[in-house]
N, C-alpha and C positions, 0 to 999 in steps of 0.2 A: 708307405711303411717307412718307419724310422729304422735305420740299420746303425747300430752303435758299435764302434770299434774302441775299446778302452786304450787310451794313450799311455800305456805302461810299458817300461822296459822288458819286464818278463813276458809280456804278451809277444813282443817282437823276437825275444830269444827263443821261446818255445815254438812260435810259428816257424822261425827259421830251421829249427831241428826238424819239425814235422814235415816241412817242404823239401828238405835235402834228400835227394835220391839215395845217398850213401848212408842214411840213418837206418840202423837195424830195426826190425820190426818191434822188439821190446822197447827200445828207446822212442819209436814213433808212438807207441801206445801211452808211454809215460808223458810225452809231449802233449798228446791229445787230453790226457787226464788233467794235467796241470792247466792247460788253456781252458778246459771245461770248468774246473773249479773257480778260476778267475772270472769267466763269462757268466756263470751261475750267480756269483756274488753280485755282479753288475745288473743282471737281468731282474733279480728280486730286491734290489736296493730300495725301491719306493713301491714295491709290489705285495710285500708280505703284510697280511693283516696282523695288527699287534693289539695287546691289551695293557693297560697300565694298572698297576697295584702297588702294594706295600710289601716289603719283606723285612724280617728281623735280621739284623747284622750283629756282629760282636759288639759294636758301639751304639746300637739303637736301630730304630725303624728307618728304612730308606725307601724312597719312591723309585720304582723300576718299571721297565717295559719289557714284555715278553712277546715272542711270536705267538699268536693266538692257537692254542692246541686244538681248538674245536674247528678250525678252518685249514685243514691241511692242503698244501699246494698238490695239484695232480699232475704228476710227471708222466709224460707220453713218450717213451723212446721208440724211435722208428728202427726196427730190427734190421740187421743185427749190429750194425755200426753205432747206433744210438745207445748201446749198453755201456760203453765206456764212460759216456757222460752221465748215464743213469747212476753209475757207481759213485760218481762225484756229487751228484744231487743228494744221495744218501748220507754222504759225509758233511754236507753243508746245510741242508735244510732240517730244522728241528722236527718238523712234522710234514710227511708227504705220503701220498698214495700213488701207486704205480699201475699204469695200464699199457701193456704192450701192443704195438701194432706192427704188422709186416706187410709190405707191398711189393708186388712184382710188376715191373714195366714191360709192357708190350714193345718190343724193338721196332715194330712197323709203325703202330699208331702212336707210341710214346704214352699211352694212357696207363696210369697206375691202378692196379686192381688189388684189393686186399687178399692176402692169403691167411692172415691171422689178425683178428680184431678183438681185443680184450677190453674195449671202451665200455663203460656202463651204459645201459639202454638210454638213460637220461642224465643230463648234467643241468645244473642250475646256472642262470646267467651270472650268479655271483661267485662261481667257482673260478679260482685262479689256476691257470694251466700253463705248464712249461713243456714244450715239445723239444726233444733233443735228437739231433742228428749231426754228425760231424761234417758232413759234405752236402752242400747245396749246389747242384749243377743247373739243371733246367728249371728247378722249382715245381715241376709237375707232381711229384709224390708229396712234397710238403703241402702244396695247395689242396690235393686230395684229402690229406690228413686233416687239415683245417676245416675243409667243407664237412667231413665226417663228424668232427667234433661240434661245429656249429649246428649241424642237423640235429644233434641230440640235445640242443638247448643252451649251449655255451654262448657267451657273449664275445664276439671277436675282440673287443677292447681288453678282455681279461686273458688273452692268449699271448705268450711270449715264446720265442723261438731261440734256442741256444745252438749255435752252429760254428764249428771251428774254421772251415773254409768255405767261401762262397765264390762261384765263378762269376765275375762281373760281366754283364752283358747277355747273360743267358737266363735271366729270371723271367718267368711267365708274366706278361702283362696282366695287371689286375690283382697280383698276389697281395698288394697293400690293402685291397678292399677286404681281404679275409683276416688279416692279422694286425695286431697293433705294433709290436716292436720285435725286431730281431737283434740278437747280441751275438757278435762274432768278429772274425777278422777277414780281411780281403784276401783273395786268393791270387 
């Protein structure tokens, strides 16, 4: 799996605020939102389907490119923490559909089990899917979400993950087999 950390000063700035134990909750949420917006831009840079057309401008026709409104990105926030990133997806993506999922992890087995699954019964291999979760620790829940999405017909190459903080060294081996790219910062 490719993990991409944008080399941008604002990413470093907002990550420093998010990681600071003295940061108040409201500022922490703002930092996650700002990081989410930047990371979503990066995650969909070469991912959004587009269409070319012509529009009339005040000085005549112009060739333009739009995000294809017939192919909305499917955003899957992992509850509850993924909601702050979902809000940013709504402000950044021109067309999107939302499918909430919630998982609880058994502290003994560490197995993630869904308590809420609003995924559609089936997905197309052409669907572009963006999973949002601010924190990736062991990778177990993320792996289960990806497996649930792929089991419904999604192509793993069309899944992207947006994560604010990832704990290095704790990612479940084989996670790269299920997803194409993750966009985030290092923990």
